[in-house]
Every structure is written in C-alpha cells, then in structure tokens.
C-alpha positions as a printed NumPy array, in Angstrom:
array([[  0.819,  64.687,  18.383],
       [ -0.266,  61.674,  16.512],
       [ -2.328,  60.961,  19.302],
       [ -4.108,  64.278,  19.874],
       [ -4.913,  63.883,  16.154],
       [ -5.864,  60.342,  16.534],
       [ -8.886,  61.418,  18.922],
       [ -9.718,  64.207,  17.51 ],
       [-11.051,  61.743,  14.091],
       [-14.747,  61.815,  13.78 ],
       [-15.199,  58.491,  12.421],
       [-13.99 ,  57.009,  15.777],
       [-16.877,  58.325,  18.074],
       [-19.159,  58.242,  14.953],
       [-18.284,  54.463,  13.883],
       [-17.862,  53.016,  17.414],
       [-21.014,  51.452,  18.124],
       [-20.759,  49.429,  14.738],
       [-17.001,  48.21 ,  15.615],
       [-18.113,  47.623,  18.799],
       [-21.156,  45.175,  17.588],
       [-19.163,  43.387,  15.375],
       [-16.187,  42.965,  17.445],
       [-17.87 ,  41.127,  19.808],
       [-19.531,  39.039,  17.25 ],
       [-16.098,  37.759,  15.883],
       [-14.15 ,  37.225,  19.413],
       [-14.727,  35.273,  22.334],
       [-16.377,  35.934,  25.159],
       [-13.855,  38.119,  27.257],
       [-12.802,  36.164,  30.317],
       [-10.918,  39.675,  31.787],
       [-12.313,  42.538,  31.695],
       [-10.62 ,  45.715,  32.568],
       [-13.094,  48.697,  33.79 ],
       [-12.077,  52.203,  33.561],
       [-13.342,  54.63 ,  35.988],
       [-11.154,  57.395,  36.983],
       [-13.06 ,  59.979,  38.398],
       [-15.266,  61.817,  39.879],
       [-16.728,  59.889,  43.3  ],
       [-20.213,  59.501,  42.481],
       [-19.838,  58.229,  39.45 ],
       [-17.227,  55.778,  40.565],
       [-19.208,  54.651,  43.524],
       [-21.845,  54.377,  40.709],
       [-20.381,  51.536,  39.099],
       [-20.672,  49.144,  42.249],
       [-24.337,  47.895,  41.666],
       [-23.525,  47.442,  38.522],
       [-20.546,  45.562,  38.984],
       [-22.348,  43.782,  41.76 ],
       [-24.917,  42.177,  39.285],
       [-22.286,  41.843,  36.58 ],
       [-20.406,  39.23 ,  39.813],
       [-24.062,  37.529,  40.322],
       [-24.793,  37.201,  36.571],
       [-21.01 ,  36.049,  35.305],
       [-18.984,  34.882,  38.003],
       [-16.472,  33.491,  35.88 ],
       [-15.543,  36.571,  34.905],
       [-12.831,  38.301,  36.85 ],
       [-12.879,  42.38 ,  36.618],
       [-10.17 ,  44.919,  37.22 ],
       [-10.92 ,  48.601,  38.03 ],
       [ -8.856,  51.305,  37.16 ],
       [ -9.206,  54.315,  39.06 ],
       [ -7.834,  56.196,  41.721],
       [ -6.651,  54.38 ,  44.822],
       [ -8.436,  56.613,  46.865],
       [-12.041,  55.091,  46.173],
       [-10.79 ,  51.678,  46.175],
       [-12.707,  50.853,  49.55 ],
       [-15.915,  51.445,  47.15 ],
       [-14.955,  47.86 ,  45.677],
       [-14.166,  46.063,  48.508],
       [-17.401,  43.681,  48.83 ],
       [-17.359,  42.814,  45.099],
       [-15.892,  39.238,  44.52 ],
       [-13.866,  38.841,  41.501],
       [-13.04 ,  42.313,  41.205],
       [ -9.956,  43.893,  42.211],
       [ -8.611,  47.663,  41.714],
       [ -5.431,  49.105,  40.362],
       [ -4.837,  52.211,  41.259],
       [ -4.3  ,  54.898,  38.29 ],
       [ -1.917,  57.347,  39.363],
       [ -3.006,  59.791,  36.769],
       [ -1.015,  63.167,  38.553],
       [  1.947,  60.96 ,  39.09 ],
       [  3.683,  58.037,  37.047],
       [  0.607,  58.015,  34.554],
       [  0.053,  61.398,  33.776],
       [  0.717,  62.247,  30.185],
       [  0.682,  60.166,  26.506],
       [  4.452,  58.703,  28.024],
       [  2.601,  57.53 ,  31.433],
       [ -0.43 ,  56.253,  30.011],
       [  1.927,  54.427,  27.656],
       [  3.82 ,  52.869,  30.5  ],
       [  0.802,  51.966,  32.785],
       [ -0.846,  50.164,  29.035],
       [  2.688,  47.821,  29.567],
       [  1.799,  47.038,  32.915],
       [ -1.619,  46.642,  32.226],
       [ -1.476,  43.637,  29.989],
       [  0.594,  41.821,  31.932],
       [ -2.637,  41.357,  33.319],
       [ -3.868,  39.419,  30.478],
       [ -6.585,  41.806,  29.674],
       [ -9.162,  40.584,  27.354],
       [-11.455,  43.5  ,  26.88 ],
       [-11.831,  47.232,  27.874],
       [-15.021,  48.126,  29.585],
       [-14.369,  52.282,  29.478],
       [-17.236,  54.098,  32.033],
       [-15.288,  57.274,  31.643],
       [-14.611,  58.103,  28.062],
       [-12.409,  60.747,  28.036],
       [ -8.693,  61.675,  26.633],
       [ -6.761,  59.615,  29.136],
       [ -9.191,  56.547,  28.439],
       [ -9.088,  56.73 ,  24.317],
       [ -5.204,  57.02 ,  24.49 ],
       [ -5.195,  53.934,  26.773],
       [ -7.322,  52.218,  24.932],
       [ -5.52 ,  53.191,  21.292],
       [ -2.285,  50.962,  23.444],
       [ -4.416,  48.274,  23.56 ],
       [ -5.187,  48.133,  20.075],
       [ -6.587,  45.013,  18.825],
       [ -8.052,  44.354,  22.128],
       [-12.289,  44.227,  22.178],
       [-13.559,  47.495,  23.986],
       [-16.759,  49.038,  24.639],
       [-16.976,  52.394,  25.72 ],
       [-20.236,  54.452,  27.524],
       [-22.493,  56.923,  25.268],
       [-22.453,  60.218,  27.879],
       [-25.783,  61.21 ,  26.125],
       [-24.549,  65.04 ,  25.29 ],
       [-26.935,  65.094,  22.838],
       [-30.221,  64.523,  25.128],
       [-28.533,  65.924,  27.889],
       [-28.033,  69.207,  26.123],
       [-31.805,  69.524,  25.344],
       [-32.185,  69.006,  28.921],
       [-30.737,  71.867,  30.432],
       [-31.924,  74.251,  27.384],
       [-35.824,  73.362,  27.827],
       [-36.051,  71.291,  24.708],
       [-36.922,  68.858,  26.241],
       [-37.964,  68.007,  29.968],
       [-38.157,  64.006,  30.356],
       [-36.422,  61.276,  32.255],
       [-33.196,  60.171,  30.284],
       [-31.606,  56.872,  30.425],
       [-29.902,  56.949,  33.609],
       [-26.27 ,  56.431,  34.24 ],
       [-26.322,  52.906,  35.842],
       [-28.17 ,  51.905,  32.562],
       [-25.238,  53.637,  30.56 ],
       [-22.946,  51.37 ,  32.397],
       [-24.693,  48.261,  31.811],
       [-25.004,  49.086,  28.184],
       [-21.144,  49.202,  28.062],
       [-21.841,  45.739,  29.357],
       [-24.369,  44.529,  27.058],
       [-21.978,  45.444,  24.081],
       [-19.127,  42.844,  25.317],
       [-21.497,  40.502,  25.285],
       [-22.582,  40.369,  28.648],
       [-26.132,  41.265,  28.981],
       [-27.111,  42.641,  32.522],
       [-30.113,  42.698,  34.659],
       [-30.323,  45.373,  37.627],
       [-33.782,  44.458,  39.097],
       [-33.028,  42.322,  41.733],
       [-29.969,  43.937,  43.146],
       [-28.074,  42.719,  46.354],
       [-25.881,  44.978,  49.124],
       [-23.783,  44.132,  51.806],
       [-24.583,  43.829,  55.159],
       [-24.263,  46.6  ,  57.693],
       [-20.396,  46.565,  58.85 ],
       [-19.605,  45.919,  62.16 ],
       [-17.934,  49.112,  63.745],
       [-14.471,  48.819,  65.   ],
       [-13.283,  50.492,  68.247],
       [-12.161,  54.096,  67.085],
       [-15.364,  54.067,  65.162],
       [-17.657,  52.824,  68.127],
       [-16.034,  55.591,  70.014],
       [-17.011,  58.368,  67.76 ],
       [-20.603,  57.414,  66.981],
       [-21.104,  55.61 ,  70.227],
       [-22.845,  52.463,  70.865],
       [-26.574,  53.348,  71.845],
       [-29.661,  51.843,  70.285],
       [-31.024,  55.364,  68.497],
       [-31.3  ,  55.117,  64.844],
       [-28.81 ,  57.265,  63.001],
       [-29.62 ,  59.829,  60.129],
       [-26.696,  60.619,  57.881],
       [-26.669,  64.021,  56.644],
       [-24.289,  65.185,  53.728],
       [-25.094,  68.815,  53.262],
       [-22.245,  70.265,  50.684],
       [-22.028,  69.396,  47.233],
       [-19.336,  70.468,  44.312],
       [-21.353,  73.872,  43.045],
       [-23.002,  75.956,  45.973],
       [-26.334,  75.83 ,  43.417],
       [-27.001,  72.214,  44.547],
       [-26.526,  72.732,  48.271],
       [-29.517,  73.433,  50.631],
       [-29.308,  76.353,  52.177],
       [-27.176,  75.827,  55.421],
       [-29.306,  77.956,  57.76 ],
       [-32.522,  75.255,  56.557],
       [-29.763,  72.353,  56.957],
       [-29.324,  73.447,  60.674],
       [-33.285,  73.65 ,  61.216],
       [-33.652,  69.362,  59.809],
       [-30.807,  68.74 ,  61.925],
       [-32.018,  70.692,  65.332],
       [-35.276,  68.552,  64.451],
       [-34.233,  64.971,  63.899],
       [-31.716,  65.374,  66.587],
       [-34.653,  65.25 ,  69.691],
       [-35.593,  61.42 ,  67.646],
       [-32.509,  60.268,  66.181],
       [-28.643,  60.213,  66.21 ],
       [-27.522,  62.605,  63.446],
       [-24.378,  61.903,  61.316],
       [-22.441,  64.788,  59.657],
       [-20.701,  63.829,  56.52 ],
       [-18.41 ,  66.214,  54.34 ],
       [-14.45 ,  66.8  ,  53.777],
       [-12.058,  70.196,  53.384],
       [-10.869,  72.467,  56.255],
       [-14.369,  74.424,  55.711],
       [-16.655,  72.15 ,  55.869],
       [-15.016,  70.353,  58.729],
       [-15.682,  73.79 ,  60.436],
       [-19.337,  73.976,  59.27 ],
       [-19.749,  71.255,  60.654],
       [-18.521,  71.298,  63.999],
       [-20.426,  74.271,  64.495],
       [-23.793,  72.187,  63.786],
       [-22.904,  69.732,  66.57 ],
       [-22.261,  72.305,  69.679],
       [-24.568,  72.181,  72.182],
       [-26.978,  69.276,  70.55 ],
       [-26.407,  65.563,  72.635],
       [-27.233,  63.825,  69.279],
       [-25.56 ,  65.424,  66.349],
       [-21.988,  63.848,  65.798],
       [-19.676,  65.083,  63.155],
       [-17.516,  62.305,  61.619],
       [-15.995,  65.008,  58.566],
       [-11.866,  64.965,  58.947],
       [-12.186,  61.644,  61.919],
       [-12.166,  59.084,  60.093],
       [-10.727,  57.018,  57.321],
       [-13.151,  56.374,  53.772],
       [-13.274,  52.493,  54.874],
       [-14.706,  53.236,  58.25 ],
       [-16.788,  56.581,  56.683],
       [-18.442,  53.329,  54.543],
       [-18.969,  51.307,  57.875],
       [-20.724,  54.604,  59.562],
       [-23.009,  54.742,  56.193],
       [-23.889,  51.127,  56.129],
       [-25.673,  51.394,  59.561],
       [-27.691,  54.63 ,  58.788],
       [-31.85 ,  54.269,  58.329],
       [-31.063,  56.87 ,  55.771],
       [-28.854,  59.508,  54.349],
       [-29.696,  62.858,  53.477],
       [-27.753,  64.108,  50.4  ],
       [-27.544,  66.947,  48.21 ],
       [-27.114,  66.474,  44.141],
       [-23.322,  64.621,  45.387],
       [-21.591,  61.527,  45.747],
       [-22.131,  60.92 ,  49.76 ],
       [-26.204,  59.675,  47.95 ],
       [-24.209,  57.516,  45.351],
       [-22.116,  55.695,  48.111],
       [-25.124,  55.456,  50.815],
       [-27.286,  53.905,  47.786],
       [-24.574,  51.696,  46.777],
       [-24.59 ,  49.82 ,  50.202],
       [-28.39 ,  49.353,  50.354],
       [-28.554,  52.01 ,  52.401],
       [-32.264,  54.851,  51.543],
       [-31.424,  58.048,  50.398],
       [-33.172,  61.299,  50.468],
       [-31.914,  63.457,  47.623],
       [-32.813,  67.321,  47.841],
       [-32.173,  68.889,  44.017],
       [-31.186,  72.547,  43.656],
       [-30.089,  73.707,  39.87 ],
       [-29.815,  69.71 ,  38.769],
       [-32.778,  67.617,  37.949],
       [-33.057,  63.878,  38.174],
       [-34.171,  63.753,  34.641],
       [-30.629,  63.877,  33.733],
       [-30.028,  60.59 ,  35.134],
       [-27.826,  60.879,  38.293],
       [-30.413,  59.77 ,  41.075],
       [-28.971,  57.435,  43.317],
       [-29.486,  53.547,  42.504],
       [-32.495,  52.04 ,  43.743],
       [-34.268,  54.735,  44.665],
       [-37.941,  55.661,  44.57 ],
       [-38.875,  58.941,  42.992],
       [-40.517,  60.049,  46.164],
       [-37.153,  59.914,  47.73 ],
       [-36.339,  62.726,  45.484],
       [-37.203,  66.672,  47.03 ],
       [-36.825,  69.051,  44.175],
       [-36.845,  73.04 ,  44.287],
       [-39.666,  74.622,  43.011],
       [-39.864,  74.642,  38.933],
       [-42.81 ,  77.103,  39.138],
       [-40.76 ,  79.575,  40.323],
       [-37.685,  78.736,  38.894],
       [-38.173,  77.056,  35.65 ],
       [-35.375,  77.378,  34.031],
       [-34.28 ,  74.159,  36.391],
       [-32.145,  72.199,  35.161],
       [-29.868,  75.115,  34.392],
       [-26.877,  72.635,  33.989],
       [-26.615,  68.919,  34.292],
       [-23.846,  69.158,  36.864],
       [-25.045,  72.386,  38.608],
       [-21.803,  74.363,  37.68 ],
       [-24.045,  76.495,  35.352],
       [-27.2  ,  79.171,  36.624],
       [-27.946,  82.573,  36.689],
       [-27.219,  84.406,  40.   ],
       [-30.717,  84.431,  40.713],
       [-30.621,  80.684,  40.983],
       [-28.075,  80.186,  43.362],
       [-30.31 ,  78.965,  46.551],
       [-33.413,  77.233,  44.514],
       [-33.631,  75.217,  47.048],
       [-34.642,  77.616,  49.563],
       [-37.741,  76.848,  47.82 ],
       [-37.88 ,  73.36 ,  49.789],
       [-39.159,  73.487,  53.25 ],
       [-37.093,  72.367,  55.97 ],
       [-40.829,  70.799,  56.651],
       [-40.757,  68.413,  54.225],
       [-37.258,  67.246,  54.241],
       [-38.075,  66.184,  58.181],
       [-41.622,  65.129,  57.173],
       [-40.138,  62.736,  54.384],
       [-37.641,  61.191,  57.15 ],
       [-40.169,  60.468,  59.595],
       [-42.08 ,  59.019,  56.97 ],
       [-39.493,  56.269,  55.932],
       [-37.487,  55.844,  59.127]])
C-alpha cells in the first residue's frame, strides 16, 4: 500500500525535472547506467540507435539494459552494453519481485538509472534505488492528447529524442545526426537454405500490426507482393498462428516470395533483415527493427500519424506513406492505433498499391 501511495503522489512527477537537474549538478558523472525499457517491441528497438550513439560518444561508460529476455538480440552489436533479463511475469512480478530484482541489480554497482519506460514497475524499481541518480522519459502525454483530439496538427518530439533527453539530464549530451549501423550479417546455413543465395535484391514486407486500423488491407498487400516479386525477392515477416497461415498463403505459387514467419529465431530474423534493400512496414515494431539495422524503411500509416513521434529512425519523410486525411480528417485517431471510429478501420485503403510499388522501385 505504501508503494501505491508513493506512486500516486503528484509531487513525484511535478518536481521530477528540477530534482534531476540538481542531482546531476551535485553528483559525479555515472560510470555505469541502468537503462529500463521493458516493452513493447518497437519501443525497445528504438533504444538501439540511441545507445549506439552513446557507445560512440561515451565509450568509457558501461550500460546495462533491463528488458525482456526475448529482446536481447536487439543489443547484440553494441559495445559496453549488457542485457539483464526482466522476468516481469515470473520471479520479478509484483512489488516483492521488483524488490528482489533491485537487490540483484545493486550488486552490479549501478551509478544511475535512465528510465525510458516510466511506468508503475519502473517507478517502484527506482524507489528501491532511492538515493541513486536517475532520470525518466517525458512521454509528452499532453501534446499527444492535443494531437489526437485535433487541437493541434504538427510534428511532436520523436521518441528517439525523448530517449536522448533522458541521457541529457544525466549529464550526457547525445548527437544522433551522424549514426552508424552494423554491417550486413552473414546468413547461417539454416537461413541460407530458407531464403536462397541468388543475387536478387530482397524486399521485406511486414503487413501486420497490433491493431487493425494500422494495417494495410491484405488484398492490397497481395497486389504489392505480386508486383514486386516479378523483379525482387520478397521476404514476408510475421508471427503467431493466424499470421503464419496468411503469409503461407501469400507465398503459394510465387517463386520469389518467401515467408520466414515461425521458421527462424529472432537472431536469424535480424540477420535476414540486415540484408534487405528496403522493408515495407506498418506503424509497427518491424519498421523500427529494420531501421536500427540501417535498412531503409517505407512505412504505411493508417489511423496513426508520424507527427506522434514514432517514425523509424533516420528515415526521410518521403518514406512515410500516409492515408488520405482529406477523406479521413480525424487522423490520427489515437497515438497507438487502438482507438478509431468503425468507419476508419480501413483508412489505409485510400493508399493505392501502385503508390507503394512505385516508392519501392524509386528507392531500390
């Protein structure tokens, strides 16, 4: 009960920025930072370019990322970065579990905490590190609410910049203007056997998203696949029984179309993605994964909009293909695509498949 009341205190959030600033002024610069981001997949992937820049600009500082074990491969190419798996549904569940987690983490001699999640779990965990220097993300809820309500329609701060701001408060100024990315991965025998070794350029397509209003209609996805497979090898990405079945149907009778859904480990999927010429993605995690690997990403936007700040890293505005706002003036209906009128379920049908195909050919 004490912890719940602590989290509810308005002074905790209202005074946070001032406290962070004063704390930085009086404490030594951290040598080991705990970075917290437990979910979701896209948000975790967006950390990677920021930490890559941090590695380059502050190579003497050690970073431990607290996240779900499944996401560990995202950080495989980063120096001075280790992943500590959080078992939020297991041994680290609840207040007692977080207390046990804090005791283990303290043994790592953490100097400061960069909370890139700012949820109940991370706030309780920070409480157990009372006295340690910390900073937490400002999610910009007020301006995002204004965006989806129609009060404003302008570009908000990107999530990448919001992550950078957290490190700035800890005393680490970061510059993302000159990013570097890992080299293309060498495919292992299992992956080579699946995608082949011919010289055709590979185009990735990830047609699914968490919410239907963010997805391009599957009949139009099929048109894109059919056309692109004439000149390129098309690699399909997805997960879950239903998605695997749909993608399996897409690859039928098409020689240059391969679904990797359910056939590869996450490490192997990252290897394949790193070899793509371009990824076609909804406003979803696959776009952020491709971007963190330095792959060009064409995003298709339904009821959400790039102005909310979730555009994949280092991609030009022209790579974002938007639904018709004149026809659907309430776009964006929500930040995450989970709320929209029934009539907005297929807003992205206003995007002709020809527009996507032409954009890919222009890029490749």
